[in-house]
C-alpha positions as a LaTeX table, in Angstrom:
\begin{tabular}{lrrr}
\hline
Residue & $x$ (\AA) & $y$ (\AA) & $z$ (\AA) \\
\hline
Met1 & 26.83 & $-15.63$ & 26.82 \\
Pro2 & 25.07 & $-15.37$ & 23.42 \\
Thr3 & 22.15 & $-13.04$ & 23.20 \\
Thr4 & 18.89 & $-13.92$ & 21.57 \\
Pro5 & 17.83 & $-11.33$ & 19.05 \\
Ser6 & 14.72 & $-9.52$ & 20.10 \\
Pro7 & 11.70 & $-10.34$ & 17.94 \\
Val8 & 10.74 & $-7.85$ & 15.28 \\
Pro9 & 7.49 & $-6.16$ & 16.31 \\
Asp10 & 4.49 & $-7.14$ & 14.25 \\
Ile11 & 2.87 & $-4.81$ & 11.76 \\
Val12 & $-0.59$ & $-3.57$ & 12.74 \\
Leu13 & $-2.88$ & $-1.94$ & 10.19 \\
Arg14 & $-5.38$ & 0.70 & 11.17 \\
Arg15 & $-7.49$ & 3.13 & 9.18 \\
Phe16 & $-5.76$ & 6.32 & 8.05 \\
Thr17 & $-6.98$ & 9.48 & 9.79 \\
Arg18 & $-6.31$ & 13.17 & 9.25 \\
Thr19 & $-3.75$ & 13.05 & 12.08 \\
Asp20 & $-1.62$ & 10.77 & 9.85 \\
Thr21 & $-1.17$ & 13.51 & 7.26 \\
Glu22 & 2.24 & 14.56 & 8.59 \\
Phe23 & 3.58 & 11.01 & 8.30 \\
Phe24 & 2.09 & 10.65 & 4.82 \\
Ser25 & 3.62 & 13.98 & 3.80 \\
Arg26 & 7.03 & 12.76 & 4.93 \\
Leu27 & 6.66 & 9.71 & 2.68 \\
Ala28 & 5.22 & 11.64 & $-0.28$ \\
Thr29 & 8.04 & 14.20 & $-0.26$ \\
Asp30 & 10.83 & 11.62 & $-0.06$ \\
Glu31 & 12.20 & 10.88 & $-3.53$ \\
Arg32 & 13.30 & 7.41 & $-2.41$ \\
Val33 & 9.69 & 6.54 & $-1.60$ \\
Thr34 & 8.09 & 8.14 & $-4.68$ \\
Arg35 & 10.68 & 6.74 & $-7.10$ \\
Phe36 & 8.22 & 4.14 & $-8.45$ \\
Val37 & 5.01 & 6.14 & $-7.85$ \\
Gly38 & 3.37 & 8.18 & $-10.61$ \\
Asp39 & 6.02 & 10.22 & $-12.41$ \\
Gly40 & 8.63 & 9.30 & $-9.78$ \\
Arg41 & 8.90 & 12.80 & $-8.33$ \\
Pro42 & 8.10 & 13.86 & $-4.76$ \\
Trp43 & 4.65 & 15.39 & $-4.30$ \\
Asp44 & 3.93 & 19.02 & $-3.47$ \\
Ser45 & 1.76 & 20.11 & $-0.53$ \\
Asp46 & $-1.31$ & 20.85 & $-2.69$ \\
Phe47 & $-1.24$ & 17.39 & $-4.25$ \\
Ile48 & $-0.71$ & 15.77 & $-0.84$ \\
Ala49 & $-3.68$ & 17.68 & 0.61 \\
Ala50 & $-5.90$ & 16.69 & $-2.32$ \\
Arg51 & $-4.96$ & 13.02 & $-1.97$ \\
Val52 & $-5.62$ & 13.05 & 1.78 \\
Asp53 & $-9.00$ & 14.72 & 1.24 \\
Ser54 & $-9.89$ & 12.12 & $-1.38$ \\
Ala55 & $-8.79$ & 9.24 & 0.86 \\
Leu56 & $-10.88$ & 10.57 & 3.73 \\
Gly57 & $-13.88$ & 11.33 & 1.53 \\
Gly58 & $-15.90$ & 8.52 & 3.06 \\
Leu59 & $-17.40$ & 7.12 & $-0.13$ \\
Pro60 & $-19.10$ & 3.77 & 0.52 \\
Pro61 & $-17.04$ & 0.70 & $-0.48$ \\
Gly62 & $-19.33$ & $-0.07$ & $-3.42$ \\
His63 & $-18.84$ & 3.37 & $-4.96$ \\
Pro64 & $-16.68$ & 3.25 & $-8.13$ \\
Glu65 & $-14.24$ & 5.78 & $-6.61$ \\
Ala66 & $-14.13$ & 4.41 & $-3.04$ \\
Lys67 & $-10.80$ & 4.61 & $-1.26$ \\
Arg68 & $-9.49$ & 3.16 & 1.99 \\
Trp69 & $-6.06$ & 3.96 & 3.36 \\
Phe70 & $-4.36$ & 2.19 & 6.23 \\
Ile71 & $-1.36$ & 3.08 & 8.37 \\
Ala72 & 1.02 & 0.22 & 9.09 \\
Ser73 & 2.41 & 0.67 & 12.59 \\
Leu74 & 5.21 & $-0.91$ & 14.57 \\
Asp75 & 4.90 & $-0.44$ & 18.32 \\
Asp76 & 2.28 & 2.28 & 17.75 \\
Glu77 & 4.64 & 4.24 & 15.48 \\
Pro78 & 3.74 & 4.66 & 11.78 \\
Ala79 & 6.08 & 2.73 & 9.49 \\
Gly80 & 4.16 & 2.59 & 6.22 \\
Leu81 & 1.01 & 3.27 & 4.29 \\
Val82 & $-1.31$ & 0.92 & 2.40 \\
Val83 & $-3.68$ & 2.52 & $-0.09$ \\
Ser84 & $-6.63$ & 0.93 & $-1.83$ \\
Ser85 & $-9.06$ & 2.27 & $-4.40$ \\
Arg86 & $-11.83$ & 0.71 & $-6.43$ \\
His87 & $-11.19$ & 0.63 & $-10.21$ \\
Asp88 & $-12.78$ & $-1.32$ & $-13.05$ \\
Gly89 & $-14.08$ & $-4.38$ & $-11.19$ \\
Ala90 & $-11.09$ & $-4.65$ & $-8.85$ \\
Val91 & $-9.55$ & $-2.85$ & $-5.91$ \\
Glu92 & $-6.08$ & $-1.55$ & $-6.61$ \\
Ile93 & $-3.66$ & $-1.65$ & $-3.71$ \\
Gly94 & $-0.34$ & 0.04 & $-3.18$ \\
Tyr95 & 2.04 & 0.37 & $-0.28$ \\
Trp96 & 4.76 & 2.73 & 0.85 \\
Leu97 & 7.28 & 1.93 & 3.53 \\
Ala98 & 9.36 & 4.56 & 5.33 \\
Pro99 & 13.01 & 4.17 & 4.22 \\
Glu100 & 14.28 & 3.62 & 7.76 \\
His101 & 12.32 & 0.34 & 7.71 \\
Trp102 & 13.54 & $-0.94$ & 4.34 \\
Gly103 & 15.30 & $-4.30$ & 4.25 \\
Lys104 & 13.53 & $-5.75$ & 7.29 \\
Gly105 & 10.81 & $-7.74$ & 5.51 \\
Leu106 & 8.11 & $-5.30$ & 6.62 \\
Ala107 & 6.70 & $-4.54$ & 3.16 \\
Gly108 & 5.79 & $-8.19$ & 2.69 \\
Arg109 & 4.15 & $-8.24$ & 6.11 \\
Met110 & 2.21 & $-5.10$ & 5.19 \\
Val111 & 0.88 & $-6.77$ & 2.05 \\
Ala112 & $-0.02$ & $-9.91$ & 4.04 \\
Arg113 & $-2.05$ & $-7.73$ & 6.45 \\
Ala114 & $-3.49$ & $-5.58$ & 3.66 \\
Ile115 & $-5.08$ & $-8.40$ & 1.66 \\
Pro116 & $-7.66$ & $-9.43$ & 4.31 \\
Ala117 & $-8.12$ & $-5.81$ & 5.46 \\
Val118 & $-8.98$ & $-4.67$ & 1.94 \\
Trp119 & $-11.33$ & $-7.61$ & 1.42 \\
Asp120 & $-12.98$ & $-6.80$ & 4.75 \\
Ala121 & $-13.46$ & $-3.21$ & 3.60 \\
Tyr122 & $-14.69$ & $-3.89$ & 0.04 \\
Gly123 & $-15.98$ & $-7.46$ & 0.02 \\
Ser124 & $-15.14$ & $-10.34$ & $-2.33$ \\
Ile125 & $-13.49$ & $-8.47$ & $-5.17$ \\
Pro126 & $-10.24$ & $-9.13$ & $-7.03$ \\
Leu127 & $-7.21$ & $-7.07$ & $-6.00$ \\
Ser128 & $-4.81$ & $-5.49$ & $-8.44$ \\
Ala129 & $-1.48$ & $-3.71$ & $-8.22$ \\
Arg130 & 0.44 & $-1.72$ & $-10.81$ \\
Val131 & 4.20 & $-2.08$ & $-10.58$ \\
Asp132 & 7.09 & $-0.48$ & $-12.42$ \\
Pro133 & 8.94 & $-3.42$ & $-14.05$ \\
Glu134 & 12.18 & $-2.09$ & $-12.50$ \\
Asn135 & 10.74 & $-2.48$ & $-8.98$ \\
Gly136 & 11.79 & $-6.09$ & $-8.51$ \\
Ala137 & 11.22 & $-6.01$ & $-4.75$ \\
Ser138 & 7.53 & $-5.22$ & $-5.19$ \\
Val139 & 7.15 & $-7.85$ & $-7.89$ \\
Arg140 & 8.62 & $-10.48$ & $-5.54$ \\
Ile141 & 6.40 & $-9.39$ & $-2.64$ \\
Leu142 & 3.22 & $-9.46$ & $-4.73$ \\
Thr143 & 3.93 & $-12.84$ & $-6.33$ \\
Arg144 & 4.86 & $-14.32$ & $-2.94$ \\
His145 & 1.37 & $-13.32$ & $-1.76$ \\
Gly146 & $-0.46$ & $-14.88$ & $-4.69$ \\
Phe147 & $-0.67$ & $-12.00$ & $-7.18$ \\
Arg148 & $-0.20$ & $-13.07$ & $-10.80$ \\
Pro149 & 0.78 & $-11.03$ & $-13.88$ \\
Asp150 & $-2.28$ & $-9.63$ & $-15.66$ \\
Gly151 & $-1.00$ & $-7.46$ & $-18.49$ \\
Ala152 & 0.39 & $-3.95$ & $-18.55$ \\
Thr153 & $-0.86$ & $-0.37$ & $-18.58$ \\
Pro154 & $-0.36$ & 1.98 & $-21.54$ \\
Glu155 & 2.20 & 3.78 & $-19.34$ \\
Gly156 & 4.34 & 0.62 & $-19.18$ \\
Leu157 & 3.49 & $-0.55$ & $-15.67$ \\
Asp158 & 2.96 & $-4.26$ & $-15.09$ \\
Val159 & $-0.41$ & $-5.20$ & $-13.61$ \\
Tyr160 & $-0.75$ & $-7.99$ & $-11.04$ \\
Arg161 & $-4.04$ & $-9.50$ & $-9.89$ \\
Leu162 & $-5.21$ & $-11.59$ & $-6.96$ \\
Glu163 & $-8.62$ & $-13.25$ & $-7.02$ \\
His164 & $-10.58$ & $-13.36$ & $-3.78$ \\
Arg165 & $-10.07$ & $-16.54$ & $-1.83$ \\
Ser166 & $-12.04$ & $-17.70$ & 1.15 \\
Gly167 & $-10.45$ & $-18.59$ & 4.46 \\
\hline
\end{tabular}
């Protein structure tokens, strides 16, 4: 008798808390995850602690350095991280997915959940994302969710932008 595949649990986003630091540290020290982040190297404990402190700083959403991080969970277990920070008239988003969840379509679902969550947090502001041109998977995910090319950074990263849309 054929079996029906069990449905993939849905991604749930919730605000990042200090108790998520261990999970974040696991991502930030995994060279597979950091390959397309910053200089591509895993982060050390001091840098991780500074980033967590900054993310939990509690600046109001209108502040030019406001940050909001979200944990993406599957069945109450952390699977990924969505980061957002206000920059130059837009909110930049980024996402990291734990390698054991790669190839399951979860990153796209994280971005789909992140867009309204970030707009809820910051208001009607354009979103941006910086992507290494070699990271084709992220380019496909962003364009599938309405992001459009919007130039490049001096460091050679492609910039994608999504204007706020109602509904």
